[in-house]
PAVO-180228 format. One record per residue (C-alpha): residue in three letters; x, y, z. Coordinates in steps of 0.2 Angstrom, whole numbers, padded with zeros to 4 digits, always signed. Layout:
ALAXYZ/...
END
This chain:
MET-0915-0170+0847/GLY-0899-0161+0853/TRP-0896-0172+0867/TRP-0897-0189+0857/SER-0885-0180+0845/SER-0874-0175+0858/LYS-0875-0194+0867/ARG-0872-0201+0850/ARG-0856-0193+0848/THR-0850-0197+0865/TRP-0851-0216+0862/CYS-0843-0214+0845/ALA-0830-0206+0854/VAL-0828-0221+0866/LEU-0828-0234+0851/LEU-0816-0223+0843/GLY-0805-0222+0857/GLN-0805-0241+0859/ALA-0801-0242+0841/VAL-0784-0229+0844/SER-0780-0239+0858/LEU-0779-0254+0847/PHE-0768-0246+0834/LEU-0758-0239+0849/ALA-0755-0256+0856/LEU-0750-0263+0839/SER-0737-0248+0837/GLY-0730-0251+0854/PHE-0728-0270+0850/SER-0719-0264+0833/THR-0708-0254+0842/SER-0705-0267+0856/LEU-0700-0278+0842/LEU-0689-0267+0835/ALA-0679-0263+0850/THR-0677-0281+0853/MET-0668-0281+0837/GLY-0656-0269+0841/PHE-0664-0254+0831/ASP-0661-0239+0839/ALA-0670-0224+0828/PRO-0684-0217+0835/VAL-0686-0202+0824/THR-0684-0213+0809/GLN-0699-0224+0815/SER-0710-0208+0818/CYS-0703-0199+0801/PHE-0713-0213+0790/GLY-0729-0210+0800/TYR-0729-0190+0798/PHE-0724-0191+0780/SER-0741-0202+0777/LEU-0751-0189+0787/ALA-0744-0175+0775/THR-0745-0186+0758/VAL-0763-0191+0761/TYR-0772-0178+0769/GLY-0761-0164+0762/GLY-0765-0171+0745/ILE-0783-0170+0746/LEU-0783-0153+0754/LEU-0770-0147+0739/HIS-0784-0155+0727/ARG-0798-0145+0736/ARG-0788-0129+0736/HIS-0791-0127+0753/LYS-0785-0113+0763/LEU-0779-0114+0782/GLN-0793-0108+0794/VAL-0779-0108+0808/SER-0762-0098+0808/TRP-0747-0110+0803/TYR-0738-0106+0818/LEU-0750-0116+0830/TYR-0747-0131+0819/LEU-0728-0128+0820/LEU-0730-0128+0839/VAL-0741-0144+0840/GLY-0731-0153+0826/PHE-0715-0149+0837/LEU-0722-0156+0852/GLU-0729-0171+0845/VAL-0712-0175+0838/GLN-0703-0172+0854/ALA-0717-0184+0864/ASN-0714-0198+0851/PHE-0696-0198+0851/LEU-0694-0198+0870/ARG-0708-0213+0871/THR-0699-0223+0857/LYS-0682-0220+0864/ALA-0687-0226+0881/TYR-0691-0244+0873/GLN-0673-0244+0872/PHE-0670-0244+0891/SER-0686-0249+0900/SER-0701-0262+0899/ILE-0715-0260+0889/THR-0727-0261+0904/SER-0717-0247+0912/VAL-0719-0238+0896/THR-0738-0240+0896/LEU-0740-0236+0915/LEU-0730-0219+0914/VAL-0738-0213+0898/CYS-0755-0212+0909/PHE-0746-0198+0918/THR-0754-0187+0901/ILE-0771-0190+0909/PRO-0767-0178+0926/TRP-0759-0166+0915/ALA-0773-0164+0901/ILE-0785-0161+0915/ILE-0774-0148+0922/LEU-0771-0140+0905/THR-0788-0142+0899/ARG-0795-0132+0915/VAL-0782-0118+0913/PHE-0781-0115+0895/LEU-0798-0121+0890/GLY-0808-0117+0904/THR-0814-0135+0905/ARG-0823-0139+0920/TYR-0826-0157+0928/SER-0839-0165+0938/ILE-0838-0176+0954/LEU-0843-0192+0943/GLN-0831-0186+0928/LEU-0817-0188+0943/VAL-0824-0205+0949/GLY-0824-0211+0930/SER-0806-0206+0928/ALA-0799-0215+0944/LEU-0810-0230+0940/CYS-0799-0229+0924/LEU-0783-0228+0934/VAL-0788-0242+0944/GLY-0791-0251+0929/LEU-0772-0249+0924/ALA-0768-0253+0941/LEU-0775-0271+0939/VAL-0765-0274+0925/LEU-0749-0268+0933/LEU-0754-0281+0948/SER-0756-0295+0934/ASP-0739-0289+0926/ALA-0730-0289+0944/ASP-0726-0308+0943/GLY-0718-0308+0926/GLY-0705-0295+0931/GLY-0701-0282+0919/GLY-0683-0275+0919/GLY-0675-0266+0906/SER-0656-0260+0903/MET-0658-0243+0912/PRO-0676-0242+0919/LEU-0674-0226+0929/LEU-0668-0217+0912/GLY-0683-0226+0904/ASP-0695-0219+0916/THR-0688-0202+0914/LEU-0690-0202+0896/VAL-0709-0208+0896/ILE-0714-0194+0911/GLY-0705-0183+0899/ALA-0716-0190+0884/SER-0732-0187+0894/ILE-0729-0169+0898/PHE-0727-0165+0879/PHE-0742-0177+0874/ALA-0754-0166+0884/PHE-0747-0149+0878/SER-0751-0158+0860/ASN-0767-0165+0865/VAL-0774-0150+0872/GLY-0766-0139+0857/GLN-0775-0151+0844/GLU-0792-0150+0855/PHE-0791-0131+0855/ILE-0788-0132+0834/VAL-0803-0144+0831/LYS-0815-0141+0845/ASP-0831-0127+0840/ARG-0824-0127+0823/GLY-0832-0135+0806/GLN-0823-0147+0795/MET-0805-0144+0803/GLU-0799-0162+0806/MET-0791-0166+0790/GLU-0782-0148+0790/MET-0775-0152+0806/LEU-0769-0170+0801/SER-0762-0162+0784/MET-0753-0149+0795/LEU-0746-0160+0809/GLY-0741-0172+0794/VAL-0730-0159+0786/PHE-0724-0150+0802/GLY-0720-0168+0810/PHE-0711-0174+0795/LEU-0700-0158+0794/PHE-0696-0158+0811/SER-0692-0176+0810/LEU-0681-0172+0795/VAL-0671-0159+0806/GLU-0667-0170+0820/LEU-0663-0185+0810/SER-0651-0175+0799/HIS-0643-0167+0816/LEU-0643-0187+0821/CYS-0634-0192+0808/LEU-0620-0178+0806/THR-0615-0181+0826/ASN-0619-0200+0829/LYS-0619-0207+0812/PRO-0629-0222+0817/HIS-0628-0239+0808/PHE-0645-0246+0803/ALA-0644-0266+0799/CYS-0659-0267+0788/MET-0667-0283+0788/CYS-0684-0290+0780/PHE-0691-0291+0798/GLN-0686-0274+0802/ILE-0695-0268+0788/TRP-0711-0275+0790/ALA-0711-0270+0808/ILE-0707-0252+0803/ALA-0722-0254+0790/GLY-0733-0260+0805/TYR-0728-0245+0814/THR-0730-0232+0802/LEU-0748-0240+0796/SER-0754-0241+0815/MET-0747-0223+0818/PHE-0758-0216+0802/CYS-0773-0224+0808/SER-0774-0221+0825/TYR-0770-0202+0820/SER-0783-0202+0808/MET-0796-0204+0822/ILE-0789-0194+0836/PRO-0796-0178+0829/TRP-0813-0183+0832/ILE-0812-0189+0847/LEU-0803-0173+0854/LYS-0818-0163+0845/TRP-0833-0175+0853/SER-0825-0176+0870/GLY-0808-0169+0873/ALA-0791-0172+0878/THR-0794-0180+0895/MET-0807-0192+0887/PHE-0795-0197+0874/ASN-0780-0201+0887/LEU-0792-0212+0896/SER-0798-0222+0882/ILE-0780-0226+0877/LEU-0778-0233+0893/THR-0785-0250+0887/SER-0769-0250+0875/ASN-0760-0260+0887/MET-0774-0274+0887/TRP-0775-0275+0868/ALA-0756-0276+0870/VAL-0759-0292+0880/VAL-0771-0298+0866/ILE-0759-0296+0854/ARG-0746-0304+0864/THR-0757-0319+0868/PHE-0759-0324+0848/PHE-0741-0320+0844/TYR-0733-0328+0858/GLN-0746-0340+0864/GLN-0746-0333+0881/LYS-0759-0338+0893/VAL-0771-0321+0898/ASP-0773-0320+0917/TRP-0790-0317+0923/LEU-0788-0298+0931/TYR-0784-0293+0914/PHE-0802-0296+0910/LEU-0807-0287+0927/ALA-0795-0273+0923/PHE-0804-0271+0905/ALA-0822-0270+0913/VAL-0816-0257+0926/VAL-0808-0246+0912/ILE-0824-0246+0902/LEU-0835-0243+0917/GLY-0824-0228+0922/LEU-0825-0222+0902/VAL-0845-0223+0904/ILE-0847-0215+0920/TYR-0836-0201+0914/SER-0843-0199+0895/THR-0862-0200+0902/ASN-0859-0187+0915/GLU-0855-0171+0903/LYS-0869-0157+0906/ALA-0875-0146+0893/PRO-0871-0128+0897/VAL-0881-0114+0905/PRO-0880-0099+0892/ASP-0874-0083+0901/HIS-0869-0065+0896/ASP-0852-0058+0902/ARG-0849-0039+0905/ASP-0849-0036+0886/GLY-0866-0042+0883/VAL-0857-0056+0872/LYS-0864-0075+0876/SER-0853-0088+0882/SER-0854-0103+0894/SER-0856-0100+0913/SER-0845-0105+0926/GLU-0855-0119+0930/CYS-0855-0127+0913/GLU-0850-0145+0912/GLY-0848-0156+0897/LEU-0854-0147+0881/LEU-0853-0130+0873/VAL-0866-0119+0866/ASP-0863-0110+0848/GLU-0870-0092+0843/ASN-0889-0100+0840/GLY-0890-0107+0858/GLU-0887-0125+0851/ALA-0879-0138+0861/VAL-0862-0142+0853/ALA-0854-0160+0857/GLY-0835-0153+0866/HIS-0833-0147+0884/ALA-0835-0132+0894/GLY-0824-0118+0894/SER-0823-0105+0880/VAL-0810-0103+0869/PRO-0801-0087+0870/
END
């Protein structure tokens, strides 16, 4: 029964990952539209999204009189990392193409693998690494199809540098969120509300600084307002699902899942611009899904062990799942949390 429950959670994580990937594609499309209209206000864009998270989930927790189960300074750190990551990625659309941004954000994957191994003790099997490689191969097929279309951007080198910086911040933020929600009960709503609160506060601080130093001028057009509204809604929906993916499958699985966001973006552009879809996109989508299936179905249940103090913990050979105090398998991945 425990095996079936863990597999069910894994497949739910895969499906949620594709839903998040779709919403990320919508937010990227909205950001790209705003960039073409000369709207250069990345902090303003994200600010509305954080405010919606803080208002909805924070309001629910206040109504329930919920007390924080995790120290506030950890949420402050995660909120800071997330705001910087969103700022750098959104800013990169001003200098680089949407294809380049999507590609370089994928540097989050190797960073997530390294950080989860170092800080959370996660161990990966050979088949999981093969699944990760297949996902990257699928992305390479997308880039091969896009190669004929050019790309460009006003300052591609600067844009690429900003995205690489964003990928590092995203990796640290994802691992921090995974540490908060994994092996703890009912932490998703608390994390979303606190991420919204601190994300909104950091956005306000940075926004006030930009207004004082640069005095930006925003031309508010109806189409821009709709694009910002679309970005905010997409951000809210994607963030609302991320904690469950991190809890059930971890940061690496999450970042592998959102590789398909570029393919969803192609579908969106097809309907919006009436563009034709190259056959390589369908092949790439199939390869990425195959990689996700291989990765997610090769998580092994851990073998209980005892450390020197006689405390039960996951053994060094555990992969895929955690064991709780009663010896029951819990969906997640290996490694004990300090």
